[in-house]
N, C-alpha and C positions, 0 to 999 in steps of 0.2 A: 772713251769715245767722246768726241766733241759734242756740244749740245745744240749747235746750229749748223745747218748745211744749206748751200744754195740748192736750187731746184735740180741742177745738173748733178751735183754731188749726191743729193738724196737719191736720185734715180740710179746712179752708179753703185751706191752702197745700200740699196733698199733691203736686200736680204739680211745684211748685218744689222741695220737699224731695226728691222722687224724682230730679230732674235734677241735684241737687247731689252732690258726692262726700263729703259730710260725714255723720258719725254724729250722729243727732238723738235726743235724749231726748223721750219723751212723758210728760207729767205729769197727775196727777189729784189734786186737793186739795193742791197744792204738793209732791207726792212723785212722783219718777220711777217710772213703772210699766212702762215698756218702752222699746225703742229701735228706730229705723229704721237699718239698716246697709246701705249699698250692697252689691250682689252681689259685686263684686270684693273689697271689704274682707272680707266674710264668708267667701268662698272662701279668701282668704289666711289668715284665722284658723283655718279648718278644716285647711288644709294644715299650718300650724305645729303645731297640736295633734296631728295624726297623726305628724309627725316626732318631736315630743317624747315621744310614747307608745311609740316604737320604741327598745328598748334598744341595738340595734346602731347606730342613727343617733347616739344620745347618746354611745356609745363613740367614734365617729369625730369627733364635734364636740369632745369633750373632748381627744382626741389632737391635733386641730388647734390648739385653744387652748393646749395645752402645748408646741406647736412640734415635735411628734414626727412629723409627716407631711412627706413630701418630694413636691414637685410637679415635673412635667415639662411642657415645652411641648406643646400639643396635636398639633402636627405630628410630634413624636417618638413620641407614643403611637400615632397613626394608622399610622406606619411600622412600629412594633413589632407592631401588630395586623393589618397587611396591608390597611389601609383606604386607598383612593385618594381 
Protein backbone atom coordinates (compact mmCIF):
# COMPACT_ATOMS: atom_id res chain seq x y z
CA UNK A 1 0.00 0.00 0.00
CA UNK A 2 1.28 3.46 -0.75
CA UNK A 3 2.22 5.65 2.21
CA UNK A 4 0.52 8.92 1.19
CA UNK A 5 -2.97 9.54 -0.15
CA UNK A 6 -4.76 12.68 -1.22
CA UNK A 7 -7.89 13.48 0.78
CA UNK A 8 -10.10 12.07 -2.00
CA UNK A 9 -8.00 8.89 -2.29
CA UNK A 10 -8.05 8.43 1.49
CA UNK A 11 -11.83 8.77 1.57
CA UNK A 12 -12.23 6.25 -1.25
CA UNK A 13 -9.81 3.78 0.38
CA UNK A 14 -10.55 4.38 4.05
CA UNK A 15 -11.64 0.84 4.91
CA UNK A 16 -8.47 -0.56 3.31
CA UNK A 17 -6.31 2.02 5.12
CA UNK A 18 -8.03 1.29 8.45
CA UNK A 19 -7.40 -2.47 8.10
CA UNK A 20 -3.71 -1.99 7.41
CA UNK A 21 -1.11 -1.63 10.12
CA UNK A 22 0.62 1.22 8.32
CA UNK A 23 0.94 4.89 9.09
CA UNK A 24 -0.54 6.77 6.14
CA UNK A 25 -0.04 10.41 5.27
CA UNK A 26 -3.00 12.46 4.02
CA UNK A 27 -2.10 15.22 1.59
CA UNK A 28 -3.70 18.34 0.18
CA UNK A 29 -2.09 20.31 -2.63
CA UNK A 30 0.94 17.96 -2.50
CA UNK A 31 1.60 18.72 1.20
CA UNK A 32 1.03 16.20 3.97
CA UNK A 33 -1.55 17.74 6.30
CA UNK A 34 -2.26 14.79 8.59
CA UNK A 35 -1.72 11.14 9.33
CA UNK A 36 -3.76 8.03 9.92
CA UNK A 37 -2.03 6.06 12.67
CA UNK A 38 -3.33 2.62 13.71
CA UNK A 39 -4.51 2.51 17.33
CA UNK A 40 -1.82 0.07 18.50
CA UNK A 41 0.97 2.23 17.04
CA UNK A 42 -0.54 5.38 18.56
CA UNK A 43 -0.87 3.77 22.00
CA UNK A 44 2.77 2.66 21.76
CA UNK A 45 3.84 6.22 20.94
CA UNK A 46 1.90 7.60 23.92
CA UNK A 47 3.39 5.01 26.26
CA UNK A 48 6.91 5.81 25.04
CA UNK A 49 6.30 9.53 25.51
CA UNK A 50 5.06 8.93 29.07
CA UNK A 51 8.15 6.87 29.92
CA UNK A 52 10.52 9.44 28.42
CA UNK A 53 8.79 12.20 30.40
CA UNK A 54 9.46 10.36 33.69
CA UNK A 55 12.83 11.37 35.18
CA UNK A 56 12.97 8.24 37.36
CA UNK A 57 12.45 5.99 34.32
CA UNK A 58 15.19 7.84 32.41
CA UNK A 59 17.53 7.34 35.36
CA UNK A 60 16.97 3.57 35.26
CA UNK A 61 17.24 3.43 31.46
CA UNK A 62 20.57 5.27 31.57
CA UNK A 63 21.83 3.03 34.37
CA UNK A 64 20.95 -0.03 32.29
CA UNK A 65 22.69 1.38 29.22
CA UNK A 66 25.79 2.03 31.32
CA UNK A 67 25.76 -1.59 32.53
CA UNK A 68 25.22 -0.56 36.16
CA UNK A 69 22.16 -2.75 36.82
CA UNK A 70 22.23 -6.34 37.99
CA UNK A 71 19.55 -8.77 36.94
CA UNK A 72 18.31 -11.94 38.64
CA UNK A 73 16.24 -14.80 37.25
CA UNK A 74 12.50 -14.29 37.84
CA UNK A 75 12.26 -17.48 39.90
CA UNK A 76 14.86 -16.10 42.30
CA UNK A 77 12.93 -12.84 42.71
CA UNK A 78 9.66 -14.69 43.30
CA UNK A 79 11.31 -16.79 46.00
CA UNK A 80 12.80 -13.68 47.61
CA UNK A 81 9.41 -11.90 47.60
CA UNK A 82 7.50 -14.97 48.81
CA UNK A 83 5.50 -15.40 45.60
CA UNK A 84 4.53 -18.94 44.61
